[in-house]
C-alpha angles and dihedrals in degrees: 000000000000116000113241107220091197093058111122105216098197142000119275090245089071105044095160090059089046090054092052091048092050088053090049089055088053093049091052097046118116109264100198114091092219093054111117091232096043115139125228121241089254092054092048090048091051092052090051089048092054091051091049092049089053092050090050090056090063092039092246089148098163090059093042092053093050092051094043089055089057089050093048091049088062096042107029093162094053098105095182089056091049089051090055087056089051090053092051092048090049093048089049092055094249094134099162092047090049091051091048090055090047089057091050090054094047091048086062095042118007090187098055098132099197089054093046089052092048093047090056091047092053094047091047088062093062093080095232116146121254094261092061103028118096091202093098091051091059092048091046087053088058091052090049087060097037112015094193097046102147099204095048090050090049092050092049095046091047092047094057093040090052089050090058096042094049099040107028091113089055102041100033129218096289092060092038094061096067090050091051089048088055090051091049089051088067097038111020093175098048104131095200092056092045091052091048090050091052 
């Protein structure tokens, strides 16, 4: 029988069961290319993607990562799909693996804004200070492409504000002011930053 790609294997309130049923559909699919019901690589990739999305809903990240890798293997140029793999790796605490996948995406498209944003987000989690952390460089790359990009400006403003809030007792007010000025450069009307500056 033909496989119906629009078949919903399980209700959304049981995503782990849905994931297993998507994988069962994949296991039962015709493997010969000349079979009348054979699936294209894109269709197989999409089924893997659906299974991975279901695993993510129950935070079964190990399983999601494994399935996403199968999907990416079949659509290596699908950058949005690769970014979903990055997100699962990041949520699973596999920071280096996530950054490696980020670099693979950017090698295909150095101007892929969602990946640039995510790269900055991952680097920001390392705890390195602004002088040593490449997070701001990724977000600045976004602004070079889209100067008014709201999310990139938010990330940059928050990054410098967090530097001050977390390290004020170490750096002192005199060194905090330039960091707050940087934050205001990205969000001049941010009331929290203005109050902290005062």
